[in-house]
N, C-alpha and C positions, 0 to 999 in steps of 0.2 A: 323854524317853520315846520308845519305838519301837513299831512296829506289833505286835511280838511281845509287848508288855506289856499289850495290850488284853484285856478280858474280853468274853465273848460278849454282843452287843447294844450294845456301846459304840461311839460315833461319835468320829471324830477328823478333823483336817485335816492333810494332808501338809505338812511344813515343808521337808524335803530328803531326797534319796537319797544315802547315803554309802557306796555300794558301788563296787568297782573296775569298770573297763570289762572286758568288754562287758555285765556284769550291770546296771550302772546305766543304760545305754542301753536295755536290754530293759525294765526296770521303768518307765522314762519312756515308752517306746513303748506299754506296756500301760495307761498313764494315771495312774501314781503320780507326778504332777507337783505341785509346790508349789501350795497353795490348794485341792486336791481333797479333798472330803469322802469318808471311807471308813467303812463299817460292818463291824465284826467279826461276821460272820454265823454262823460256826461255829468255835469255838476248841478246839484239841486241843493242850495244852501240850507234847507230846512229838513230834508228827508234823506233818501238814499242817493248816493252818487256812484257812478260806475267808473272803474279804473281798469285799464288794460295793462297787463304785464305777462311776460312769458307765454304769449299766444292765447291767453284767456282773459275774459272780462269778469270782474268781481264787483258786486254792489256792496257798499259798506255804509253803515249809518254814520252820521257826522261825528258822534261821540267816539265811535271806534276809529274812524280815520284820524281823529285828533290825537290818537295815541301812537301814530307812526311818524317819526321825525324824518324829514326829507331835506334835500338840498336841491334848489332849482337847477334845471339843466337846459341850456339853449333857449331858443325862441319858441313862440307858439307855433303849432303846426296847423 
């Protein structure tokens, strides 16, 4: 499952980033590191979606979010 597969309000834990450099480095620098909990705050299936992690909100394109492998965590909030 990837970050792009989440529905609004769903939480997950980052497992790995499988993007080419320099994008993978940028995502890691933003905090998308293995073990980090992420909340899908606003999901737009065709454009940008907003994700909350480590006290900040980041907007990612669907193709970028699809390169972050995650594991679902708990119920919807």
